[in-house]
N, C-alpha and C positions, 0 to 999 in steps of 0.2 A: 562292660569287655574285665574282662580275666586280667589278671596280672598272671604273669607265667613268673618260676625259680629263678626261667635265665634273666627274667627281669630282678628281682632280687637281688641273684649274684651278682651283679654290676652293676643295681644299684650302689650311689652315699650318701653311704649310715655317717649316720654322728650323733657319736655318744649326745647327752640332757648332761649338762651343765650337774646335773640336782646328782648323779650318780656318783656317788664313793669314789677316790683316785686307789683303796686297798680289792678290787676284784668285791665288794660287798656287791646290793641290790644296780647292778645297770641294765638301762637302759639306751637302747638306741633307735634312730626315726629314720629314714627316706622317703623321700619327696621323688613319687615314682610317676614315673611320664604320664598313664594314661589319665593320671590328675588324682592317683589312687596318693593313700601314706601306707608306709607300709610303719610299720612296731615291728624289734625285735633286743630280746637277750642279750644282749656281748657277748658273756661267760661262757656262751651255746650258741653261738649265729650257725650257726650249721643248719640246731634246732630250725620247728616252724615260727615263718615270719607271721603276727595278726595285720590282716591290711583290712583299711574303712576306707567308706568312700571321707571329699572334702566339707560332702554334710556333715557323718560322722565326725570325723576330727573336729568339725570347728563348734558340735553340742561338745563332745566332750574338753577340749581348750578352754570354753565357756564353763563349766561345770568346777573345772578346777580353780580357775579360777575366782569365779561363788563360793569354794568351801562346801562341794556340793560332796565331794568320793574322803569327809570326815577334815 
């Protein structure tokens, strides 16, 4: 199932607690109704969001916790 632009617009976006308060690198995540996870730059919310399946998201979170990304 494809995630529509309308669904991304209506999504409840949550800013990462690791994002800085001064407008630096800010990431927002939305858990979408179709089971996908959206990720976007909060400084440019109208730009394209990345959309992942739940399996892709789980692999990313696990890799992050394991230090796979530096």
